[in-house]
C-alpha positions as a Python dict, from the first residue, in 0.01 Angstrom:
ca = {
    (1, 'M'): (0, 0, 0),
    (2, 'K'): (-60, 271, 192),
    (3, 'E'): (-220, 598, 85),
    (4, 'S'): (-21, 927, 181),
    (5, 'V'): (-235, 1190, 261),
    (6, 'I'): (-144, 1495, 73),
    (7, 'E'): (-232, 1821, 220),
    (8, 'T'): (-66, 2186, 147),
    (9, 'P'): (253, 2221, 338),
    (10, 'A'): (248, 2419, 652),
    (11, 'A'): (524, 2703, 691),
    (12, 'V'): (888, 2605, 717),
    (13, 'A'): (1039, 2821, 976),
    (14, 'A'): (1384, 2883, 871),
    (15, 'P'): (1651, 2895, 1129),
    (16, 'Q'): (1784, 3163, 1353),
    (17, 'V'): (2147, 3093, 1227),
    (18, 'D'): (2375, 3403, 1229),
    (19, 'E'): (2544, 3398, 931),
    (20, 'R'): (2858, 3568, 996),
    (21, 'D'): (2906, 3418, 1302),
    (22, 'L'): (2890, 3030, 1178),
    (23, 'T'): (3174, 3227, 889),
    (24, 'A'): (3381, 3271, 1208),
    (25, 'R'): (3338, 2945, 1356),
    (26, 'R'): (3406, 2750, 1030),
    (27, 'L'): (3709, 2977, 973),
    (28, 'A'): (3820, 2902, 1337),
    (29, 'R'): (3802, 2549, 1292),
    (30, 'L'): (4024, 2563, 970),
    (31, 'R'): (4274, 2743, 1199),
    (32, 'A'): (4245, 2454, 1467),
    (33, 'A'): (4321, 2215, 1149),
    (34, 'L'): (4611, 2403, 1038),
    (35, 'E'): (4818, 2358, 1385),
    (36, 'A'): (4829, 1977, 1274),
    (37, 'A'): (4866, 2025, 896),
    (38, 'P'): (5190, 1990, 678),
    (39, 'F'): (5184, 2324, 626),
    (40, 'D'): (5139, 2667, 788),
    (41, 'A'): (4898, 2826, 532),
    (42, 'V'): (4651, 2686, 262),
    (43, 'V'): (4553, 2809, -61),
    (44, 'L'): (4167, 2767, -143),
    (45, 'T'): (4063, 2751, -485),
    (46, 'T'): (3740, 2580, -488),
    (47, 'P'): (3385, 2788, -480),
    (48, 'E'): (3273, 2568, -176),
    (49, 'S'): (3603, 2619, -6),
    (50, 'V'): (3604, 2985, -61),
    (51, 'F'): (3269, 3027, 70),
    (52, 'Y'): (3329, 2808, 383),
    (53, 'A'): (3634, 3025, 488),
    (54, 'T'): (3526, 3356, 384),
    (55, 'G'): (3157, 3380, 379),
    (56, 'Y'): (3168, 3509, 34),
    (57, 'R'): (2915, 3324, -268),
    (58, 'A'): (3045, 3549, -614),
    (59, 'V'): (2680, 3598, -828),
    (60, 'A'): (2881, 3578, -1118),
    (61, 'G'): (3053, 3230, -973),
    (62, 'A'): (2727, 3039, -1084),
    (63, 'L'): (2737, 3251, -1411),
    (64, 'F'): (3046, 3194, -1617),
    (65, 'R'): (3319, 2884, -1601),
    (66, 'A'): (3595, 3123, -1625),
    (67, 'H'): (3540, 3307, -1303),
    (68, 'R'): (3802, 3244, -1041),
    (69, 'M'): (3836, 3314, -691),
    (70, 'A'): (4081, 3191, -437),
    (71, 'A'): (4108, 3262, -19),
    (72, 'V'): (4459, 3226, 135),
    (73, 'V'): (4417, 3083, 495),
    (74, 'T'): (4715, 3125, 780),
    (75, 'G'): (4668, 3081, 1139),
    (76, 'D'): (4599, 3443, 1171),
    (77, 'D'): (4500, 3613, 908),
    (78, 'L'): (4269, 3604, 569),
    (79, 'W'): (4259, 3728, 230),
    (80, 'L'): (4067, 3697, -44),
    (81, 'V'): (4167, 3668, -430),
    (82, 'C'): (3899, 3817, -650),
    (83, 'P'): (3769, 3983, -960),
    (84, 'A'): (3740, 4336, -935),
    (85, 'A'): (3374, 4306, -972),
    (86, 'D'): (3356, 4109, -623),
    (87, 'T'): (3560, 4331, -396),
    (88, 'A'): (3231, 4562, -294),
    (89, 'P'): (2992, 4275, -286),
    (90, 'A'): (3255, 4080, -11),
    (91, 'A'): (3338, 4371, 149),
    (92, 'E'): (2955, 4425, 248),
    (93, 'L'): (2983, 4095, 433),
    (94, 'G'): (3253, 4286, 680),
    (95, 'L'): (3600, 4176, 500),
    (96, 'P'): (3803, 4402, 561),
    (97, 'E'): (3899, 4615, 230),
    (98, 'D'): (4249, 4581, 280),
    (99, 'R'): (4226, 4189, 272),
    (100, 'L'): (4051, 4216, -72),
    (101, 'I'): (4299, 4121, -333),
    (102, 'P'): (4133, 4222, -689),
    (103, 'F'): (4199, 4119, -1016),
    (104, 'G'): (4084, 4230, -1379),
    (105, 'R'): (3881, 4539, -1505),
    (106, 'F'): (3573, 4635, -1327),
    (107, 'Y'): (3465, 5009, -1221),
    (108, 'F'): (3309, 5125, -869),
    (109, 'E'): (3246, 5476, -792),
    (110, 'S'): (3321, 5603, -430),
    (111, 'A'): (3123, 5853, -256),
    (112, 'N'): (3298, 5797, 68),
    (113, 'G'): (3668, 5778, -36),
    (114, 'S'): (3659, 5387, -69),
    (115, 'P'): (3992, 5238, -201),
    (116, 'L'): (3772, 4984, -396),
    (117, 'A'): (3713, 5236, -620),
    (118, 'L'): (4114, 5180, -761),
    (119, 'A'): (4040, 4814, -790),
    (120, 'A'): (4028, 4797, -1155),
    (121, 'D'): (4381, 4647, -1319),
    (122, 'R'): (4576, 4595, -987),
    (123, 'H'): (4650, 4285, -1166),
    (124, 'P'): (4580, 4122, -1475),
    (125, 'G'): (4438, 3762, -1329),
    (126, 'V'): (4412, 3567, -1052),
    (127, 'E'): (4787, 3461, -1024),
    (128, 'A'): (4936, 3760, -1035),
    (129, 'A'): (4691, 3836, -744),
    (130, 'L'): (4779, 3538, -547),
    (131, 'A'): (5106, 3619, -561),
    (132, 'T'): (5055, 3921, -425),
    (133, 'A'): (4848, 3769, -152),
    (134, 'L'): (5110, 3516, -110),
    (135, 'R'): (5369, 3818, -54),
    (136, 'A'): (5117, 3999, 211),
    (137, 'A'): (5110, 3643, 433),
    (138, 'G'): (5481, 3630, 487),
    (139, 'P'): (5780, 3499, 377),
    (140, 'G'): (5910, 3146, 456),
    (141, 'L'): (5505, 2982, 498),
    (142, 'T'): (5503, 2649, 386),
    (143, 'L'): (5146, 2603, 156),
    (144, 'G'): (4915, 2367, 95),
    (145, 'V'): (4651, 2399, -208),
    (146, 'E'): (4340, 2304, -349),
    (147, 'G'): (4354, 2111, -625),
    (148, 'P'): (4624, 2130, -867),
    (149, 'A'): (4840, 2412, -838),
    (150, 'D'): (5008, 2401, -1177),
    (151, 'G'): (5035, 2761, -1364),
    (152, 'L'): (4815, 2904, -1026),
    (153, 'L'): (5148, 2899, -804),
    (154, 'D'): (5495, 2997, -882),
    (155, 'V'): (5605, 2824, -530),
    (156, 'P'): (5587, 2457, -398),
    (157, 'A'): (5280, 2391, -202),
    (158, 'A'): (5136, 2070, -97),
    (159, 'D'): (4821, 1907, -216),
    (160, 'A'): (4524, 2002, 25),
    (161, 'T'): (4253, 1893, -143),
    (162, 'G'): (4231, 1589, 81),
    (163, 'W'): (4252, 1800, 411),
    (164, 'I'): (3985, 2024, 313),
    (165, 'T'): (3783, 1768, 215),
    (166, 'E'): (3794, 1640, 613),
    (167, 'V'): (3741, 1988, 762),
    (168, 'R'): (3454, 2072, 565),
    (169, 'G'): (3332, 1706, 602),
    (170, 'V'): (3210, 1727, 988),
    (171, 'K'): (2948, 2013, 1011),
    (172, 'L'): (2917, 2238, 1242),
    (173, 'P'): (2554, 2302, 1413),
    (174, 'G'): (2456, 2596, 1272),
    (175, 'E'): (2559, 2436, 916),
    (176, 'V'): (2369, 2121, 1017),
    (177, 'E'): (2061, 2341, 1105),
    (178, 'L'): (2062, 2534, 744),
    (179, 'L'): (2133, 2178, 564),
    (180, 'R'): (1789, 2094, 750),
    (181, 'Y'): (1633, 2380, 621),
    (182, 'A'): (1696, 2333, 309),
    (183, 'A'): (1571, 1992, 288),
    (184, 'R'): (1269, 2062, 430),
    (185, 'L'): (1269, 2353, 171),
    (186, 'A'): (1242, 2057, -78),
    (187, 'V'): (1002, 1839, 80),
    (188, 'A'): (727, 2135, 106),
    (189, 'G'): (811, 2231, -235),
    (190, 'V'): (723, 1845, -350),
    (191, 'E'): (393, 1810, -140),
    (192, 'A'): (287, 2144, -256),
    (193, 'A'): (322, 2023, -615),
    (194, 'L'): (121, 1676, -536),
    (195, 'A'): (-114, 1890, -339),
    (196, 'V'): (-240, 2114, -665),
    (197, 'A'): (-159, 1786, -889),
    (198, 'A'): (-497, 1636, -1108),
    (199, 'P'): (-537, 1515, -1419),
    (200, 'G'): (-394, 1734, -1697),
    (201, 'V'): (-118, 1869, -1503),
    (202, 'T'): (228, 1887, -1658),
    (203, 'E'): (567, 1815, -1569),
    (204, 'R'): (668, 2233, -1591),
    (205, 'D'): (354, 2278, -1375),
    (206, 'L'): (436, 2044, -1089),
    (207, 'A'): (810, 2191, -1138),
    (208, 'R'): (687, 2541, -1125),
    (209, 'T'): (533, 2474, -770),
    (210, 'V'): (837, 2305, -629),
    (211, 'A'): (1034, 2623, -717),
    (212, 'E'): (770, 2873, -614),
    (213, 'T'): (788, 2680, -241),
    (214, 'M'): (1157, 2697, -246),
    (215, 'I'): (1157, 3063, -352),
    (216, 'A'): (913, 3160, -50),
    (217, 'G'): (1155, 3012, 191),
    (218, 'G'): (1408, 3239, 63),
    (219, 'A'): (1609, 2963, -148),
    (220, 'E'): (1731, 2943, -476),
    (221, 'P'): (1618, 2676, -672),
    (222, 'R'): (1924, 2483, -837),
    (223, 'F'): (1787, 2176, -1006),
    (224, 'L'): (1414, 2050, -1090),
    (225, 'V'): (1423, 1673, -1201),
    (226, 'V'): (1041, 1642, -1215),
    (227, 'T'): (949, 1369, -1517),
    (228, 'T'): (661, 1131, -1540),
    (229, 'G'): (548, 851, -1724),
    (230, 'P'): (851, 697, -1948),
    (231, 'R'): (1045, 998, -1870),
    (232, 'S'): (1050, 884, -1503),
    (233, 'A'): (1344, 678, -1592),
    (234, 'L'): (1560, 944, -1727),
    (235, 'A'): (1807, 1031, -1448),
    (236, 'D'): (1898, 1393, -1490),
    (237, 'A'): (1630, 1560, -1735),
    (238, 'H'): (1464, 1899, -1737),
    (239, 'P'): (1049, 1929, -1699),
    (240, 'A'): (900, 1919, -2025),
    (241, 'D'): (517, 2002, -2086),
    (242, 'R'): (434, 1640, -2085),
    (243, 'V'): (100, 1540, -1935),
    (244, 'W'): (99, 1344, -1646),
    (245, 'Q'): (-117, 1026, -1744),
    (246, 'P'): (-355, 813, -1455),
    (247, 'G'): (-130, 521, -1388),
    (248, 'E'): (193, 658, -1469),
    (249, 'L'): (469, 767, -1203),
    (250, 'A'): (600, 1104, -1138),
    (251, 'R'): (952, 1110, -1010),
    (252, 'F'): (1110, 1396, -839),
    (253, 'D'): (1498, 1469, -760),
    (254, 'V'): (1451, 1848, -662),
    (255, 'G'): (1712, 2049, -435),
    (256, 'C'): (1771, 2433, -375),
    (257, 'Q'): (2042, 2642, -188),
    (258, 'Y'): (2000, 2880, 132),
    (259, 'A'): (2246, 3095, 291),
    (260, 'G'): (2529, 2878, 108),
    (261, 'Y'): (2390, 2517, 205),
    (262, 'W'): (2240, 2262, -53),
    (263, 'S'): (1942, 2036, -42),
    (264, 'D'): (1899, 1696, -270),
    (265, 'I'): (1571, 1502, -184),
    (266, 'G'): (1395, 1239, -417),
    (267, 'R'): (1027, 1144, -397),
    (268, 'T'): (812, 939, -617),
    (269, 'A'): (438, 940, -657),
    (270, 'V'): (141, 784, -891),
    (271, 'L'): (-147, 922, -1076),
    (272, 'G'): (-416, 674, -933),
    (273, 'E'): (-354, 342, -764),
    (274, 'P'): (-11, 150, -850),
    (275, 'D'): (-24, -124, -1013),
    (276, 'A'): (195, -447, -877),
    (277, 'T'): (498, -355, -1037),
    (278, 'Q'): (521, -26, -884),
    (279, 'A'): (428, -96, -549),
    (280, 'R'): (667, -441, -530),
    (281, 'R'): (940, -213, -702),
    (282, 'Y'): (887, 112, -473),
    (283, 'A'): (856, -115, -138),
    (284, 'A'): (1178, -251, -257),
    (285, 'I'): (1379, 89, -293),
    (286, 'L'): (1237, 263, 64),
    (287, 'A'): (1338, -132, 192),
    (288, 'G'): (1659, -8, 120),
    (289, 'L'): (1720, 303, 220),
    (290, 'D'): (1537, 226, 544),
    (291, 'D'): (1813, -35, 595),
    (292, 'Q'): (2101, 229, 488),
    (293, 'L'): (1934, 454, 780),
    (294, 'A'): (1893, 168, 1025),
    (295, 'A'): (2279, 42, 957),
    (296, 'A'): (2468, 426, 961),
    (297, 'R'): (2697, 521, 1242),
    (298, 'P'): (2975, 619, 1353),
    (299, 'G'): (3274, 370, 1255),
    (300, 'V'): (3063, 229, 983),
    (301, 'T'): (3205, 301, 661),
    (302, 'A'): (3055, 444, 344),
    (303, 'E'): (3109, 133, 144),
    (304, 'E'): (2938, -94, 386),
    (305, 'V'): (2622, 148, 390),
    (306, 'F'): (2657, 68, 30),
    (307, 'D'): (2648, -254, 77),
    (308, 'V'): (2335, -275, 315),
    (309, 'A'): (2155, -44, 55),
    (310, 'M'): (2195, -314, -242),
    (311, 'R'): (2124, -602, -20),
    (312, 'G'): (1812, -442, 76),
    (313, 'V'): (1642, -309, -263),
    (314, 'R'): (1750, -715, -398),
    (315, 'A'): (1592, -886, -113),
    (316, 'G'): (1285, -674, -200),
    (317, 'G'): (1272, -841, -573),
    (318, 'V'): (1450, -580, -800),
    (319, 'D'): (1715, -821, -917),
    (320, 'P'): (1941, -718, -1112),
    (321, 'Y'): (1958, -384, -914),
    (322, 'R'): (2276, -162, -1037),
    (323, 'R'): (2396, 126, -853),
    (324, 'Q'): (2711, 317, -875),
    (325, 'H'): (2634, 486, -548),
    (326, 'C'): (2348, 517, -328),
    (327, 'G'): (2420, 862, -200),
    (328, 'H'): (2691, 1119, -123),
    (329, 'G'): (2806, 1370, 131),
    (330, 'I'): (2637, 1734, 106),
    (331, 'G'): (2704, 2043, 227),
    (332, 'T'): (2842, 2410, 102),
    (333, 'A'): (2865, 2167, -247),
    (334, 'V'): (2542, 1928, -352),
    (335, 'Y'): (2817, 1599, -360),
    (336, 'E'): (3078, 1578, -121),
    (337, 'A'): (3296, 1314, -35),
    (338, 'P'): (3281, 1053, 124),
    (339, 'I'): (3036, 881, -174),
    (340, 'I'): (2799, 593, -35),
    (341, 'A'): (2996, 373, -300),
    (342, 'P'): (3228, 42, -373),
    (343, 'G'): (3535, 103, -240),
    (344, 'A'): (3482, 442, -32),
    (345, 'A'): (3642, 303, 289),
    (346, 'T'): (3573, 571, 450),
    (347, 'P'): (3428, 592, 818),
    (348, 'L'): (3130, 766, 866),
    (349, 'A'): (3146, 1014, 1189),
    (350, 'P'): (2945, 1240, 1416),
    (351, 'G'): (2859, 1559, 1246),
    (352, 'M'): (2835, 1431, 840),
    (353, 'T'): (2595, 1489, 646),
    (354, 'F'): (2455, 1246, 375),
    (355, 'C'): (2178, 1223, 145),
    (356, 'F'): (2103, 863, 134),
    (357, 'E'): (1938, 698, -187),
    (358, 'T'): (1827, 448, -371),
    (359, 'P'): (1702, 531, -731),
    (360, 'Y'): (1566, 269, -983),
    (361, 'Y'): (1558, 378, -1347),
    (362, 'E'): (1446, 100, -1663),
    (363, 'I'): (1396, 275, -1968),
    (364, 'G'): (1035, 215, -2146),
    (365, 'W'): (881, 147, -1806),
    (366, 'G'): (1000, 471, -1567),
    (367, 'G'): (1180, 542, -1294),
    (368, 'M'): (1140, 582, -910),
    (369, 'M'): (1339, 699, -598),
    (370, 'V'): (1339, 802, -225),
    (371, 'E'): (1641, 1033, -102),
    (372, 'D'): (1671, 1172, 211),
    (373, 'T'): (1946, 1414, 401),
    (374, 'L'): (2040, 1341, 753),
    (375, 'A'): (2346, 1393, 999),
    (376, 'V'): (2476, 1124, 1187),
    (377, 'T'): (2468, 1096, 1531),
    (378, 'A'): (2689, 926, 1773),
    (379, 'D'): (2458, 665, 1789),
    (380, 'G'): (2316, 660, 1425),
    (381, 'V'): (2158, 931, 1221),
    (382, 'D'): (1921, 1240, 1233),
    (383, 'L'): (1672, 1270, 967),
    (384, 'F'): (1607, 1625, 881),
    (385, 'V'): (1257, 1576, 723),
    (386, 'E'): (979, 1369, 848),
    (387, 'S'): (754, 1340, 598),
    (388, 'P'): (568, 1042, 429),
    (389, 'R'): (801, 840, 190),
    (390, 'E'): (571, 567, 71),
    (391, 'L'): (463, 575, -277),
    (392, 'T'): (205, 882, -271),
    (393, 'V'): (-98, 857, -472),
    (394, 'V'): (-232, 1111, -638),
    (395, 'S'): (-639, 1085, -708),
    (396, 'A'): (-687, 1048, -1106),
}
């Protein structure tokens, strides 16, 4: 068993990505794809796709399930349909005020005569505001819509969900750099936590250090699954006040969001020397992940990558080994298609970004995982993080 050396992580340098320029490039990609689409304009309805087109992320979108927005994209124009409260922060990003179509009631006053002071009660809901945006887009347009159109549109529209998934799936260079940075912050958080870990440390202590590292790097912590001992078998559980005991596993599954892009990283450590079962099982799941990385290249399907991972783990002695997936796309959403799963016939393509993972959970014993983020290249993969992926040994 190789013992990883734990040191306080060096500062992770933020990428020099012009976010407004990147938004313009994403919009240009959307419009280029529209030229070959079976519709003239598309209505985007998920927060991730609205952000992709407009660059706007609503704070309220993460707080209220009822929060709704839409973006209408044509070959030469763009409208953002949003709650009245979102109009001013959207305008700050550079979206033209006359292309913001508000609904609902919220009051801004104005020191400079901004029309946003009149945004309240323009439309009673998203449906009426969207109808106004579509009238402004022009008559005779054939429409595509992301997701179900029932109750949202009063005109026919094709299902554009698969279309926008494909557009978003292949990342621009700037998107790759933001994803790379988010992944590095997540790994730096885990390394920082393990650097200060000692007998008596709790799951909350470890999670706090992970979060502090993410925040110091300018990111927003989004999920912090830090579990120890038997709790490490709980796939998605919040950290508790449980003390990490010698001989036990600690499993980290953590992610943050930076400039609208996500990370999702998994690591495992043991307090003191691992026993034979821990060492053998971790070696098996790491082998499965390494086999995925070696197999992934353009043209290989997501299902084939899944099969490689499953064979690798089982060959290492973890059998039965059962998984519903061994990875997923990642970008402006933490889970994007294609999923690395049975039946996923989508071939990998250069510019796609994924998390590959091979977790193992055994209730009453514990859980372990290793998960990494990568971009598919012309001849293989570009792994975003260069850090020890062996089972980390923390001195007891």
